[in-house]
C-alpha positions as CSV (number, residue, x, y, z in Angstrom):
1,M,0.9,22.6,11.2
2,R,1.6,21.7,7.6
3,F,5.0,20.1,6.4
4,D,5.7,21.0,2.8
5,L,8.0,18.4,1.9
6,K,8.8,16.6,-1.4
7,I,8.3,12.9,-1.7
8,S,12.1,12.3,-1.8
9,Q,12.6,14.3,1.4
10,I,9.8,12.3,3.1
11,G,11.6,9.1,2.0
12,W,14.8,10.3,3.7
13,I,12.8,11.1,7.0
14,L,11.2,7.7,6.9
15,V,14.6,6.0,6.6
16,G,16.7,8.5,8.6
17,V,14.6,9.0,11.9
18,P,14.1,5.2,12.6
19,L,17.8,4.7,11.8
20,A,19.0,7.6,14.1
21,F,16.8,6.2,17.1
22,E,18.1,2.7,16.3
23,L,21.7,3.9,16.5
24,L,20.8,5.6,19.9
25,F,19.3,2.4,21.3
26,V,22.2,0.3,20.0
27,A,24.6,2.7,21.9
28,L,22.6,2.5,25.1
29,L,22.4,-1.3,24.7
30,S,26.2,-1.4,24.2
31,Y,26.7,0.6,27.3
32,S,24.6,-1.6,29.6
33,V,26.3,-4.8,28.1
34,H,29.7,-3.3,28.6
35,Q,28.9,-2.4,32.2
36,A,27.7,-6.0,32.8
37,E,30.8,-7.3,31.5
38,L,32.9,-5.0,33.6
39,E,31.0,-6.3,36.7
40,I,31.7,-9.8,35.7
41,K,35.4,-9.1,35.2
42,R,35.4,-7.4,38.5
43,Q,33.9,-10.4,40.2
44,E,36.5,-12.7,38.5
45,H,39.4,-10.4,39.4
46,A,38.4,-10.3,43.0
47,K,37.9,-14.1,43.0
48,D,41.5,-14.5,41.6
49,I,42.9,-12.2,44.2
50,V,41.2,-14.2,47.0
51,Y,42.3,-17.4,45.5
52,S,46.0,-16.4,45.1
53,A,46.0,-14.8,48.7
54,S,44.6,-18.1,50.0
55,S,46.9,-20.2,48.0
56,A,49.9,-18.2,49.2
57,G,48.9,-18.6,52.9
58,T,48.0,-22.3,52.5
59,Y,51.4,-23.2,50.8
60,A,53.4,-21.1,53.4
61,T,51.6,-23.1,56.2
62,Q,52.2,-26.4,54.3
63,S,55.9,-25.7,54.1
64,A,56.1,-25.1,57.7
65,V,54.2,-28.4,58.4
66,N,56.5,-30.2,56.1
67,V,59.7,-28.9,57.9
68,G,58.0,-29.9,61.3
69,A,57.5,-33.4,60.0
70,Y,61.1,-33.6,58.6
71,T,62.5,-32.5,61.9
72,V,60.7,-35.3,63.6
73,S,61.0,-38.1,61.0
74,R,64.1,-37.1,59.1
75,A,62.3,-38.4,55.9
76,E,63.5,-36.9,52.6
77,H,60.0,-37.0,51.4
78,F,59.0,-34.1,53.7
79,K,62.0,-32.1,52.5
80,D,60.9,-32.6,48.9
81,L,57.4,-31.5,49.8
82,F,58.8,-28.4,51.5
83,R,60.7,-27.4,48.4
84,E,57.6,-27.9,46.3
85,N,55.3,-25.9,48.5
86,K,57.9,-23.2,48.8
87,T,58.0,-22.9,45.1
88,R,54.0,-22.8,45.1
89,T,54.2,-20.1,47.7
90,V,56.4,-18.0,45.5
91,E,54.3,-18.6,42.5
92,A,51.2,-17.6,44.4
93,F,52.7,-14.4,45.7
94,N,53.8,-13.6,42.2
95,E,50.3,-14.1,40.8
96,L,48.8,-12.1,43.8
97,E,51.2,-9.2,43.2
98,S,50.4,-9.3,39.4
99,L,46.6,-9.1,40.0
100,L,47.0,-6.2,42.5
101,T,49.4,-4.2,40.1
102,S,46.9,-4.6,37.3
103,S,44.1,-3.2,39.7
104,S,46.3,-0.1,40.6
105,D,45.4,-0.6,44.3
106,V,48.6,0.5,46.1
107,D,47.4,-0.4,49.7
108,Y,46.5,-4.0,48.7
109,L,49.9,-4.3,46.9
110,N,51.8,-3.0,49.9
111,R,50.0,-5.6,52.2
112,A,50.7,-8.4,49.7
113,R,54.5,-7.4,49.6
114,E,54.6,-7.2,53.4
115,A,53.1,-10.7,53.5
116,R,55.6,-11.9,50.9
117,Q,58.5,-10.4,53.1
118,A,57.1,-12.3,56.1
119,A,56.8,-15.5,54.1
120,N,60.5,-15.0,52.8
121,A,61.7,-14.5,56.4
122,G,59.7,-17.7,57.5
123,M,61.1,-19.7,54.5
124,Q,64.7,-18.5,55.5
125,L,64.1,-19.8,59.0
126,L,62.8,-23.1,57.7
127,E,65.8,-23.5,55.5
128,E,68.1,-22.9,58.4
129,L,66.2,-25.4,60.5
130,I,66.7,-28.0,57.8
131,D,70.3,-27.2,57.6
132,S,70.6,-27.5,61.4
133,V,68.7,-30.8,61.5
134,D,70.9,-32.2,58.8
135,R,74.2,-31.2,60.6
136,G,73.3,-32.7,64.0
137,R,71.1,-34.8,66.0
138,G,71.6,-33.8,69.6
139,S,69.1,-32.5,72.2
140,R,70.4,-29.0,71.7
141,N,69.2,-29.1,68.0
142,V,65.8,-30.3,69.0
143,L,65.4,-27.3,71.4
144,A,66.6,-25.0,68.7
145,S,64.1,-26.4,66.2
146,H,61.3,-25.9,68.6
147,G,62.3,-22.2,69.0
148,T,62.6,-21.8,65.2
149,M,59.2,-23.4,64.6
150,S,57.7,-21.0,67.1
151,S,59.2,-18.1,65.2
152,V,58.0,-19.5,62.0
153,K,54.5,-19.9,63.4
154,R,54.4,-16.2,64.5
155,I,55.5,-15.1,61.0
156,I,52.9,-17.3,59.3
157,D,50.2,-15.8,61.6
158,R,51.3,-12.3,60.5
159,L,51.3,-13.5,56.9
160,H,47.9,-14.9,57.3
161,I,46.5,-11.6,58.9
162,K,47.8,-9.7,55.9
163,L,46.4,-12.0,53.3
164,K,43.1,-12.5,55.0
165,S,42.6,-8.8,55.1
166,I,43.1,-8.5,51.4
167,S,40.7,-11.4,50.8
168,R,38.0,-10.1,53.2
169,E,38.1,-6.5,51.7
170,Q,38.1,-7.8,48.1
171,A,35.1,-9.9,49.0
172,A,33.3,-7.0,50.7
173,A,34.1,-4.8,47.7
174,T,32.5,-7.1,45.3
175,A,29.7,-8.3,47.5
176,D,27.2,-6.2,45.4
177,S,28.7,-7.1,42.2
178,P,26.0,-10.0,41.4
179,K,23.2,-7.4,42.1
180,R,24.8,-4.8,39.9
181,E,25.4,-7.3,37.1
182,A,21.8,-8.4,37.3
183,Q,20.6,-4.7,37.2
184,F,22.7,-4.1,34.0
185,R,21.4,-7.4,32.5
186,K,17.8,-6.2,33.2
187,L,18.8,-2.7,31.8
188,T,20.1,-4.5,28.6
189,E,16.7,-6.3,28.3
190,I,14.8,-3.1,28.8
191,F,17.0,-1.3,26.3
192,L,16.4,-4.0,23.8
193,V,12.6,-4.3,24.2
194,A,12.3,-0.5,24.3
195,G,14.5,0.0,21.3
196,I,12.5,-2.5,19.2
197,T,9.2,-1.1,20.3
198,A,10.1,2.5,19.8
199,N,11.5,1.8,16.3
200,I,8.3,0.0,15.3
201,L,6.2,2.8,16.8
202,I,8.3,5.5,15.2
203,A,8.1,3.7,11.8
204,F,4.4,3.3,11.9
205,A,3.9,6.9,13.2
206,L,5.9,8.3,10.4
207,A,4.3,6.1,7.8
208,F,0.9,7.0,8.9
209,F,1.6,10.8,9.2
210,F,3.1,11.0,5.8
211,S,0.9,8.4,4.1
212,R,-2.2,10.2,5.3
213,S,-1.1,13.3,3.6
214,I,0.0,11.6,0.4
215,I,-3.2,9.5,0.3
216,K,-5.3,12.5,0.8
217,K,-3.7,14.3,-2.1
218,V,-3.9,11.2,-4.3
219,G,-7.5,10.9,-3.4
220,V,-8.2,14.5,-4.5
221,I,-6.5,13.7,-8.0
222,S,-8.4,10.4,-8.3
223,E,-11.6,12.3,-7.6
224,N,-10.7,14.9,-10.1
225,A,-10.1,12.2,-12.7
226,A,-13.6,10.8,-12.0
227,R,-15.2,14.2,-12.2
228,L,-13.4,15.4,-15.4
229,P,-15.3,13.0,-17.8
230,K,-18.6,13.8,-16.1
231,G,-18.2,17.5,-16.6
232,I,-18.1,18.1,-12.7
233,A,-16.2,21.1,-11.4
234,L,-12.7,20.0,-10.1
235,N,-11.6,20.4,-6.5
236,D,-9.5,23.4,-5.7
237,P,-5.8,23.1,-6.6
238,L,-3.5,21.5,-3.9
239,I,-1.1,23.7,-2.1
240,G,2.5,22.7,-1.7
241,R,5.6,22.1,-3.7
242,D,5.8,18.4,-3.6
243,E,5.5,16.1,-6.8
244,I,1.9,15.2,-6.2
245,T,0.9,19.0,-6.1
246,H,2.7,19.5,-9.2
247,L,0.9,16.7,-10.8
248,D,-2.4,18.2,-9.6
249,H,-1.5,21.6,-11.1
250,V,-0.7,19.8,-14.4
251,F,-4.0,18.0,-14.2
252,H,-5.9,21.3,-13.7
253,S,-4.0,22.8,-16.6
254,M,-4.9,19.8,-18.8
255,A,-8.6,20.0,-17.7
256,T,-8.6,23.7,-18.6
257,D,-7.2,22.9,-22.1
258,L,-9.7,20.0,-22.6
259,D,-12.6,22.3,-21.6
260,D,-11.5,24.8,-24.0
261,A,-11.1,22.3,-26.8
262,K,-14.5,20.9,-26.0
263,K,-16.2,24.2,-26.0
264,M,-14.5,24.9,-29.4
265,Q,-15.7,21.5,-30.7
266,Q,-19.2,22.1,-29.6
267,Y,-19.2,25.6,-31.1
268,L,-17.9,24.3,-34.5
269,I,-20.3,21.4,-34.7
270,A,-23.2,23.6,-33.7
271,M,-22.2,26.3,-36.2
272,V,-21.5,23.9,-39.0
273,S,-24.6,21.8,-38.4
274,H,-26.9,24.9,-38.1
275,D,-25.4,26.5,-41.3
276,L,-25.7,23.1,-43.2
277,R,-29.2,22.2,-42.2
278,S,-31.0,25.0,-43.9
279,P,-29.4,24.9,-47.3
280,L,-29.5,21.0,-47.2
281,T,-33.2,21.1,-46.4
282,S,-33.8,23.6,-49.2
283,L,-31.8,21.6,-51.6
284,Q,-33.8,18.5,-50.6
285,G,-37.1,20.3,-51.4
286,V,-35.8,21.3,-54.8
287,L,-34.9,17.7,-55.6
288,T,-38.3,16.5,-54.5
289,V,-40.1,19.1,-56.6
290,L,-37.9,18.2,-59.7
291,S,-38.5,14.5,-59.0
292,A,-42.2,15.2,-58.9
293,G,-42.0,16.7,-62.5
294,A,-42.3,20.3,-61.7
295,A,-39.8,21.2,-64.4
296,G,-41.2,18.7,-66.9
297,E,-40.7,15.1,-67.4
298,L,-37.2,13.9,-66.7
299,P,-35.4,11.2,-68.4
300,A,-35.2,7.9,-66.6
301,A,-31.4,8.4,-66.1
302,A,-31.9,11.8,-64.5
303,Q,-34.8,10.5,-62.3
304,T,-32.4,7.8,-61.0
305,K,-29.7,10.4,-60.2
306,I,-32.2,12.7,-58.5
307,A,-33.4,9.7,-56.4
308,A,-29.8,8.9,-55.4
309,A,-29.1,12.5,-54.6
310,E,-32.3,12.7,-52.4
311,N,-31.2,9.5,-50.4
312,D,-27.7,11.0,-49.9
313,L,-29.2,14.4,-48.8
314,G,-31.6,12.6,-46.4
315,R,-28.6,10.8,-44.7
316,L,-26.7,14.0,-44.6
317,I,-29.7,15.9,-43.0
318,K,-30.1,13.1,-40.5
319,L,-26.3,13.2,-39.7
320,T,-26.6,17.0,-39.2
321,N,-29.6,16.6,-36.8
322,D,-27.8,13.8,-35.0
323,L,-24.9,16.0,-34.3
324,L,-26.9,18.9,-33.1
325,D,-28.9,16.6,-30.8
326,T,-25.8,15.0,-29.5
327,E,-24.1,18.3,-28.5
328,R,-27.4,19.6,-27.1
329,L,-27.7,16.5,-24.9
330,A,-24.0,16.6,-23.8
331,S,-24.2,20.4,-22.9
332,G,-27.7,20.0,-21.3
333,Q,-29.4,22.4,-23.7
334,L,-31.9,19.9,-24.8
335,E,-34.9,20.2,-22.5
336,L,-37.6,17.5,-22.3
337,Q,-41.2,18.4,-22.6
338,P,-42.9,15.5,-20.7
339,I,-46.7,15.0,-21.0
340,R,-48.9,12.2,-20.1
341,C,-49.5,10.1,-23.2
342,L,-50.3,6.6,-24.4
343,L,-47.3,4.3,-25.3
344,A,-49.2,2.6,-28.1
345,D,-49.6,6.0,-29.9
346,I,-45.8,6.5,-29.9
347,V,-45.1,3.1,-31.1
348,E,-47.7,3.5,-34.0
349,E,-46.0,6.8,-35.1
350,A,-42.6,5.3,-34.9
351,M,-43.7,2.3,-37.1
352,A,-45.3,4.7,-39.6
353,A,-42.0,6.6,-39.7
354,V,-40.0,3.6,-40.7
355,A,-42.6,1.9,-42.8
356,T,-41.0,3.1,-46.2
357,F,-37.6,2.1,-45.1
358,A,-38.8,-1.3,-43.9
359,N,-40.5,-1.9,-47.3
360,Q,-37.4,-1.0,-49.1
361,H,-35.5,-3.7,-47.2
362,N,-38.4,-6.3,-47.3
363,V,-38.6,-6.4,-43.5
364,K,-41.9,-6.4,-41.6
365,V,-42.3,-4.4,-38.4
366,V,-44.8,-5.9,-35.9
367,A,-46.1,-4.5,-32.6
368,A,-46.9,-7.3,-30.1
369,E,-50.5,-6.9,-28.7
370,L,-50.8,-3.3,-29.9
371,E,-54.4,-3.1,-29.4
372,N,-55.1,-5.4,-26.4
373,G,-51.7,-5.4,-24.6
374,K,-51.8,-4.0,-21.1
375,A,-48.3,-2.6,-21.1
376,M,-48.5,-1.1,-24.6
377,N,-51.7,0.7,-23.5
378,T,-50.0,2.2,-20.5
379,M,-50.3,6.0,-19.8
380,I,-46.6,7.3,-19.2
381,D,-45.1,10.7,-18.4
382,L,-42.5,11.3,-21.1
383,D,-41.5,13.4,-24.0
384,P,-43.3,11.7,-27.0
385,E,-41.2,13.4,-29.5
386,R,-38.0,12.3,-27.9
387,I,-39.0,8.7,-27.0
388,G,-40.4,8.6,-30.6
389,Q,-37.0,9.5,-31.8
390,V,-35.5,6.6,-29.6
391,L,-37.9,4.1,-31.2
392,T,-37.4,5.2,-34.6
393,N,-33.6,4.9,-34.2
394,L,-33.8,1.5,-32.7
395,L,-36.4,0.4,-35.4
396,T,-34.2,1.8,-38.3
397,N,-31.1,-0.1,-37.0
398,A,-33.1,-3.3,-36.5
399,I,-34.4,-3.1,-40.1
400,K,-31.0,-2.1,-41.4
401,Y,-29.3,-5.2,-40.1
402,S,-32.2,-7.7,-40.6
403,P,-32.2,-10.1,-43.5
404,A,-34.9,-9.6,-46.2
405,G,-38.1,-11.4,-45.5
406,S,-37.6,-11.3,-41.7
407,E,-39.6,-9.7,-39.0
408,V,-38.8,-6.9,-36.5
409,L,-40.9,-7.2,-33.3
410,I,-41.8,-4.5,-30.8
411,K,-43.1,-5.4,-27.4
412,A,-43.8,-3.7,-24.1
413,E,-43.9,-5.2,-20.6
414,A,-43.7,-4.3,-17.0
415,A,-40.1,-4.2,-15.6
416,P,-39.0,-4.6,-12.0
417,K,-39.4,-1.5,-9.9
418,Q,-36.5,0.8,-9.4
419,G,-36.5,2.9,-6.2
420,G,-40.1,2.1,-5.5
421,R,-41.1,3.4,-9.0
422,E,-43.0,1.4,-11.6
423,Q,-41.1,0.7,-14.8
424,I,-42.0,-0.3,-18.2
425,R,-39.6,-2.0,-20.7
426,V,-39.9,-1.6,-24.5
427,S,-37.9,-4.2,-26.6
428,I,-37.1,-4.2,-30.3
429,I,-36.3,-7.8,-31.4
430,D,-34.6,-8.5,-34.7
431,K,-33.2,-11.5,-36.5
432,G,-30.0,-9.9,-37.7
433,R,-26.4,-10.8,-37.3
434,G,-26.4,-10.0,-33.6
435,V,-24.0,-7.9,-31.5
436,P,-20.9,-9.5,-30.0
437,S,-20.6,-9.4,-26.3
438,A,-17.4,-7.3,-26.5
439,F,-19.3,-4.5,-28.2
440,Q,-22.7,-4.6,-26.1
441,E,-21.6,-1.6,-24.1
442,S,-19.4,0.4,-26.4
443,I,-21.9,0.7,-29.1
444,F,-23.8,3.2,-27.0
445,E,-20.9,5.5,-27.2
446,K,-20.6,8.2,-29.8
447,F,-19.0,7.2,-33.2
448,K,-18.9,3.5,-32.1
449,Q,-19.9,0.7,-34.4
450,V,-19.4,-3.1,-34.4
451,Q,-17.7,-3.0,-37.9
452,E,-16.0,-0.1,-39.6
453,S,-17.6,-1.1,-42.8
454,D,-21.0,-0.4,-41.5
455,S,-20.6,3.3,-42.0
456,R,-19.7,2.9,-45.7
457,D,-22.2,0.0,-46.5
458,L,-25.1,0.6,-44.4
459,G,-24.9,4.4,-43.6
460,G,-24.7,6.1,-40.1
461,K,-21.9,7.4,-38.1
462,G,-22.4,5.8,-34.8
463,L,-24.5,8.6,-33.2
464,G,-28.0,7.2,-33.1
465,L,-27.5,4.8,-30.1
466,A,-25.7,7.5,-28.2
467,I,-28.4,9.8,-28.6
468,C,-31.0,7.2,-27.6
469,K,-29.0,6.5,-24.5
470,S,-28.9,10.2,-23.4
471,I,-32.7,10.6,-24.0
472,V,-33.6,7.5,-22.1
473,E,-31.1,8.5,-19.2
474,Q,-32.8,12.0,-19.2
475,H,-36.0,10.3,-18.6
476,G,-34.5,8.5,-15.6
477,G,-34.3,5.1,-17.4
478,Q,-31.6,2.8,-18.8
479,I,-31.0,1.1,-22.1
480,G,-29.1,-2.0,-23.2
481,V,-28.8,-4.9,-25.6
482,F,-29.1,-8.6,-25.3
483,S,-27.5,-10.8,-28.1
484,E,-26.5,-14.3,-28.6
485,G,-24.1,-15.0,-31.5
486,D,-25.8,-14.6,-34.8
487,R,-29.4,-15.3,-33.5
488,G,-30.4,-11.6,-33.7
489,S,-30.5,-8.8,-31.1
490,T,-32.9,-7.5,-28.6
491,F,-32.5,-3.8,-27.9
492,W,-34.4,-2.5,-24.9
493,F,-35.0,0.4,-22.8
494,E,-36.7,1.0,-19.4
495,I,-38.3,4.2,-18.3
496,P,-40.4,5.0,-15.2
497,V,-44.2,5.1,-15.7
498,K,-44.6,8.3,-13.8
499,R,-42.3,11.2,-13.6
500,I,-41.0,12.5,-10.2
501,T,-42.1,16.2,-9.8
502,A,-40.5,18.6,-7.5
């Protein structure tokens, strides 16, 4: 099942779902805490009732004891204690009734009131006994006090029965409260741990679920971005209505526009180059014939002008050929014709091709160990015309940038194997100004030169090295440059000795 959601909607889900679960767990946690607090209050309330009931019975008993002691000793101290305990008995019953009223338990409240009535009756008898003792001291009063105390004792016994029943039942009702409290505390811990764990798991699950889809889509766009400059077909457009899918559609549209523009560019360059090459070649032939005196002896000024025109036409024809080669290499239309040939022969032909140019610049081109060198006399499977073109371009550049009176050296040597295949390296070493490290990779791109003035002062449009790179790579090799400051440059390329056949 696919969820077609926008990134903003995914963000709300990532925030909202964990928050909803968190609120749920907070509610459950609050419930368990509240129940635990209720059990604690229940226990405390029951303890207060038991304490008040016990206090009321104790104070009532103490009151009777105080009166009994007074009847015997006639000490005012006992009378004071009676008054004090009577007051405490009243306060204890007030507290007990208040606690039972708040708990809304009518049965307990009725028992407490009955006990209070009994206590009041007993206190009344004790008050009368004190008055009787205070009025007379005869034997009749002594007998009366014994009878009164017996009545008080029976009243207090009934009072204790009522109060103890309340205490006993309250204790029984709350006997399981500690256990219930412990259960709610345990439940609180469970809710706390479960809530934290569940929130973490939910957050990670949602992040994993949605990020996997987003990462997958971003990966498709990244792969398309890598495919586009290499000319590889793009992945199928993504399906959906989210922002990444929209970006992918925009990218496909841009790629289509770029492809159309590239095709138009290739068509225009091919058309212009093809249409220019024939008339330029014809014009060059006419100038050569005129320079040779076919139309008669020319004045020195005219001869100079024709020579300059021939040079300009030569550069223009070379640029036209370079443009054609560049587009053919880029479109894959330039097919190699590899044969088994001797490297030394190709080097000699390239040196012959640049001999005039080297003389004009007073630069000497030397091939190291051309006759006896083992590497130079290696038989290699390659396209001699194209590798000769690479050597000619590299030699021309080396001569162009070398100071007058210097030497350009060509050497060949065995290179480390690549993929189990023997390699040979050809190097062209000059004493020119060198190539800064910042440009040692970019100069192999189309229309790239170290200095903008090179195109104006030295000729060339930055296509030669790009063509060399394409030809060498089509042979399964690689090309590069090594240069340190102004100590000159070493341009090199490596190609396999034997071509892999299908």
